C-alpha positions as CSV (number, residue, x, y, z in Angstrom):
1,M,22.2,-94.9,178.7
2,R,25.6,-94.4,180.0
3,T,26.9,-97.8,178.2
4,E,25.4,-96.3,174.9
5,F,27.1,-93.0,175.7
6,A,30.3,-95.0,175.7
7,N,29.6,-96.7,172.4
8,I,28.5,-93.5,170.7
9,C,31.8,-91.8,171.9
10,L,33.9,-94.7,170.5
11,N,32.0,-94.5,167.2
12,V,32.6,-90.8,166.7
13,V,36.3,-90.4,167.7
14,K,36.9,-93.5,165.2
15,N,34.9,-91.9,162.4
16,D,35.0,-88.2,162.7
17,P,38.6,-86.8,163.1
18,K,37.0,-83.5,164.4
19,A,35.4,-85.3,167.4
20,V,37.0,-84.6,170.7
21,V,35.7,-85.9,174.4
22,F,36.2,-83.8,177.5
23,L,35.3,-85.5,180.8
24,G,35.0,-83.9,184.3
25,D,36.5,-87.0,186.2
26,I,33.6,-89.4,185.7
27,S,33.1,-92.2,183.0
28,H,36.7,-92.1,182.1
29,F,36.9,-95.9,182.9
30,L,33.6,-96.5,180.9
31,L,35.1,-94.5,178.0
32,R,38.5,-96.5,178.0
33,D,37.8,-98.1,174.4
34,A,37.4,-94.5,172.9
35,Q,40.5,-93.3,174.8
36,N,42.5,-96.2,173.4
37,A,41.1,-95.5,169.9
38,A,41.9,-92.0,170.0
39,P,44.2,-91.0,172.9
40,D,44.8,-87.5,171.6
41,R,41.0,-86.7,171.6
42,V,39.6,-88.2,174.8
43,H,40.7,-86.3,177.8
44,N,39.9,-86.3,181.5
45,I,40.0,-82.8,182.6
46,G,39.2,-83.5,186.2
47,I,37.0,-81.7,188.6
48,C,37.4,-78.5,186.7
49,E,34.0,-78.1,185.0
50,Q,34.2,-74.4,184.3
51,A,37.6,-74.8,182.6
52,M,36.4,-77.9,180.7
53,V,33.6,-75.8,179.1
54,N,35.9,-73.0,178.0
55,I,38.4,-75.6,176.6
56,A,35.4,-77.1,174.6
57,A,34.3,-73.8,173.5
58,G,37.8,-73.0,172.2
59,A,38.1,-76.2,170.5
60,S,35.0,-75.6,168.7
61,L,36.0,-72.2,167.6
62,E,39.1,-73.9,166.1
63,G,37.0,-76.3,164.1
64,M,36.5,-79.3,166.5
65,R,33.3,-80.9,167.5
66,P,33.6,-81.5,171.4
67,I,31.5,-83.6,173.6
68,I,31.6,-82.5,177.4
69,H,30.4,-85.0,180.0
70,T,29.9,-85.3,183.8
71,I,27.2,-85.1,186.5
72,A,24.5,-82.8,185.8
73,P,24.7,-80.5,189.0
74,F,28.5,-80.2,188.5
75,L,28.3,-79.0,184.9
76,V,25.0,-77.4,184.3
77,E,24.8,-75.6,187.5
78,R,28.4,-75.0,188.5
79,A,29.6,-74.1,185.1
80,Y,26.4,-72.1,183.9
81,E,28.1,-68.9,183.3
82,Q,30.6,-70.6,181.2
83,I,28.0,-72.6,179.1
84,K,26.0,-69.4,178.7
85,V,28.9,-67.3,177.4
86,G,31.4,-69.9,175.9
87,I,28.8,-72.2,174.2
88,G,25.5,-70.0,174.0
89,Y,26.6,-66.6,173.2
90,Q,29.3,-67.8,170.7
91,Q,27.0,-70.3,169.2
92,T,29.7,-73.0,169.4
93,E,29.0,-76.6,168.3
94,V,29.6,-78.3,171.7
95,T,27.5,-81.2,172.6
96,I,26.9,-81.4,176.6
97,I,25.8,-84.8,177.9
98,T,25.0,-85.3,181.6
99,V,23.9,-87.9,183.9
100,G,22.5,-87.6,187.3
101,G,19.3,-85.4,186.5
102,S,17.1,-84.9,189.5
103,Y,17.8,-87.7,192.0
104,D,19.6,-90.3,189.9
105,Y,22.2,-90.1,192.7
106,S,19.5,-90.5,195.3
107,D,21.8,-91.9,198.0
108,L,24.2,-89.1,197.9
109,G,21.8,-86.4,198.9
110,C,20.7,-83.0,197.5
111,T,24.3,-81.9,196.5
112,H,24.0,-84.6,193.8
113,H,20.5,-83.8,192.8
114,C,19.8,-81.7,189.8
115,Y,16.0,-80.7,189.3
116,S,16.6,-77.7,187.2
117,N,18.9,-78.4,184.3
118,I,16.2,-78.6,181.6
119,A,15.1,-75.1,182.8
120,L,18.6,-73.6,182.9
121,M,19.5,-75.0,179.5
122,R,16.1,-73.7,178.1
123,T,17.0,-70.3,179.1
124,I,20.1,-70.1,176.8
125,P,19.4,-69.0,173.2
126,N,20.6,-71.4,170.6
127,M,20.8,-74.3,172.9
128,D,19.0,-77.3,171.6
129,V,17.8,-79.5,174.7
130,Y,16.9,-83.2,174.5
131,E,15.7,-85.7,177.0
132,P,15.8,-89.2,175.5
133,G,13.7,-91.8,177.4
134,T,15.9,-94.9,176.2
135,S,19.3,-95.7,174.9
136,I,17.9,-96.2,171.5
137,E,16.3,-92.7,171.5
138,F,19.6,-91.3,172.8
139,R,21.5,-92.8,169.7
140,S,18.8,-91.7,167.4
141,L,18.8,-88.1,168.6
142,F,22.6,-87.9,168.8
143,E,23.0,-89.3,165.3
144,Q,20.5,-87.2,163.7
145,T,22.1,-83.9,165.3
146,W,25.8,-84.6,165.3
147,G,27.8,-82.3,163.1
148,N,24.6,-79.9,162.4
149,G,26.6,-76.9,163.9
150,R,24.4,-76.3,166.9
151,S,24.8,-76.3,170.6
152,K,23.1,-79.3,172.2
153,Y,22.3,-80.6,175.6
154,F,21.4,-84.1,176.3
155,R,20.0,-85.2,179.8
156,L,20.5,-88.9,180.3
157,S,18.7,-90.7,183.1
158,A,19.4,-93.9,185.1
159,K,15.7,-95.1,184.2
160,V,14.3,-95.8,180.9
161,H,10.8,-96.5,179.5
162,S,9.6,-99.7,177.8
163,Q,7.9,-98.1,174.8
164,N,9.3,-98.4,171.3
165,L,9.2,-95.0,169.7
166,L,10.8,-93.4,166.6
167,V,11.9,-90.0,167.8
168,V,13.0,-87.2,165.6
169,P,14.4,-83.7,166.7
170,E,11.8,-81.1,167.2
171,E,8.8,-83.5,166.6
172,I,6.3,-84.9,169.2
173,N,5.1,-88.4,169.3
174,V,1.2,-89.3,169.7
175,V,1.6,-92.3,171.7
176,R,-2.3,-92.6,172.3
177,K,-5.2,-90.5,171.6
178,S,-7.5,-89.3,174.5
179,T,-11.1,-90.8,175.1
180,N,-11.9,-88.3,177.9
181,N,-10.5,-85.0,176.3
182,K,-7.5,-85.0,178.5
183,Y,-3.9,-84.8,177.0
184,V,-0.9,-85.5,179.0
185,F,2.6,-84.3,177.8
186,V,5.4,-86.3,179.1
187,T,9.2,-86.5,178.7
188,G,11.7,-89.1,179.6
189,H,11.2,-92.4,181.4
190,L,7.9,-91.3,183.2
191,L,6.2,-92.1,179.9
192,D,5.4,-95.7,181.1
193,S,3.7,-94.2,184.1
194,V,1.6,-92.0,182.0
195,V,0.6,-94.7,179.5
196,S,-0.7,-96.5,182.6
197,V,-3.1,-93.7,183.4
198,P,-6.6,-95.0,181.8
199,D,-8.4,-92.9,179.0
200,V,-6.0,-90.0,178.6
201,G,-4.2,-89.0,175.5
202,V,-0.4,-89.2,175.8
203,I,2.1,-87.0,173.7
204,Y,5.8,-87.7,174.1
205,V,8.2,-84.7,173.9
206,P,11.8,-85.6,173.5
207,T,12.8,-82.2,172.4
208,L,12.4,-79.4,175.0
209,S,13.7,-76.3,173.1
210,R,12.0,-76.1,169.5
211,M,9.0,-77.8,168.2
212,S,8.2,-78.2,164.5
213,H,5.2,-76.5,162.8
214,N,4.1,-79.9,161.9
215,S,4.1,-81.0,165.6
216,I,2.1,-77.8,166.7
217,G,-0.5,-78.6,163.9
218,T,-0.8,-82.1,165.0
219,I,-1.4,-81.1,168.7
220,N,-4.0,-78.5,167.6
221,K,-5.9,-81.0,165.7
222,L,-6.2,-83.2,168.7
223,I,-7.3,-80.5,171.3
224,D,-10.0,-77.8,171.6
225,H,-10.6,-75.2,174.2
226,N,-12.2,-77.6,176.4
227,T,-9.4,-80.0,176.6
228,K,-7.5,-80.4,179.9
229,L,-3.7,-80.4,179.4
230,Y,-1.2,-81.9,181.6
231,S,2.6,-82.2,181.9
232,V,4.5,-85.1,183.7
233,E,8.2,-84.5,184.2
234,N,10.9,-85.5,186.4
235,H,12.0,-82.1,187.0
236,F,11.0,-79.0,188.6
237,I,7.5,-77.8,187.5
238,N,9.2,-74.4,186.9
239,G,11.1,-74.0,183.6
240,G,10.8,-77.4,182.2
241,L,8.3,-79.4,180.1
242,G,4.9,-77.7,181.5
243,D,6.2,-74.3,180.8
244,Y,7.5,-75.2,177.3
245,I,4.1,-76.8,176.3
246,S,2.4,-73.8,177.8
247,E,4.5,-71.2,175.8
248,V,4.2,-73.2,172.4
249,L,0.5,-73.6,172.5
250,N,-0.3,-70.3,174.6
251,R,-2.5,-72.5,176.7
252,G,-2.6,-73.3,180.6
253,V,-1.1,-76.6,181.6
254,H,-1.5,-78.5,184.8
255,R,2.1,-79.4,185.8
256,I,2.9,-82.6,187.6
257,G,6.6,-82.5,188.4
258,I,8.9,-81.6,191.4
259,N,7.8,-78.8,193.4
260,R,10.1,-75.8,193.9
261,Q,11.6,-77.3,197.1
262,F,14.6,-79.5,198.0
263,V,14.0,-83.2,198.2
264,T,16.0,-83.8,201.2
265,E,15.1,-87.5,201.9
266,Y,17.6,-90.2,201.3
267,G,16.8,-93.5,199.9
268,T,16.3,-95.3,196.6
269,Y,15.3,-93.7,193.3
270,D,11.6,-95.1,193.7
271,D,11.6,-93.6,197.2
272,M,12.6,-90.0,195.7
273,L,9.8,-90.6,193.2
274,K,7.2,-91.3,195.8
275,S,8.5,-88.3,197.9
276,A,8.1,-86.1,194.8
277,G,4.6,-87.2,194.1
278,L,5.8,-88.8,190.8
279,D,5.0,-92.4,191.6
280,L,2.6,-94.2,189.4
281,E,-0.3,-94.0,192.1
282,S,0.3,-90.1,192.7
283,I,0.5,-89.5,189.0
284,T,-2.7,-91.5,188.2
285,N,-4.6,-89.8,191.2
286,K,-3.7,-86.2,190.0
287,I,-4.8,-86.8,186.6
288,S,-7.7,-89.0,187.0
289,N,-9.3,-87.3,190.2
290,D,-9.0,-83.7,188.5
């Protein structure tokens, strides 16, 4: 996804004179082609995330379309107040794109983990929140929303799923219908694990802030009051996908995600998944044995 991010930045600075990219001392080598194409509109602000957000908000108020980018904990958590006030409150057209959600930087420990970024961004009014599961989904969601005048947050991951889906902002994707009256809502790369669970219905949710009336109607046609609903997400079980679905449908949802605790182990990404109970075996057991 980071490679696709670089391609997108190159495309927008070449084709949209209002596009400007601000980096928090990450990916500046990756974006060297974009910087060469528009040296006056691709800037490395350094490890000054709060300032970067305020600069972007100001640029937006002057008519530009800024993209800001760095690792999730250092942008979403460190600069949350500036995002809330400069971007959310003022409804500025700033596109926030992060990497390093949850434990993508698994070997660097909890200072580089970020399990709460979806929850934090969902609390900001006027912020559209997206979690693409592949680079193709990222490009599609970006292109469909670029220049729409809204504040946007994209959570990119080091992992991707293998399904071929056409994603549309605010719309869900019914990947599979249920044969056992259980439906699982999932976002991001964990879609592959959920698809591997037999018999359950699978609903993919790439937008985590607003859901269309059409999508809500589709879900209500699939479920009844006896249907068991689950959510699976690589995020805290608080404030993320599970809470979002529960709010939209006004229904209880069994949440499968990261419990409200720090993941203190070190190791590979897959080690972290297993520790959090988000490996395939754990997800299957939690849904099939319920």
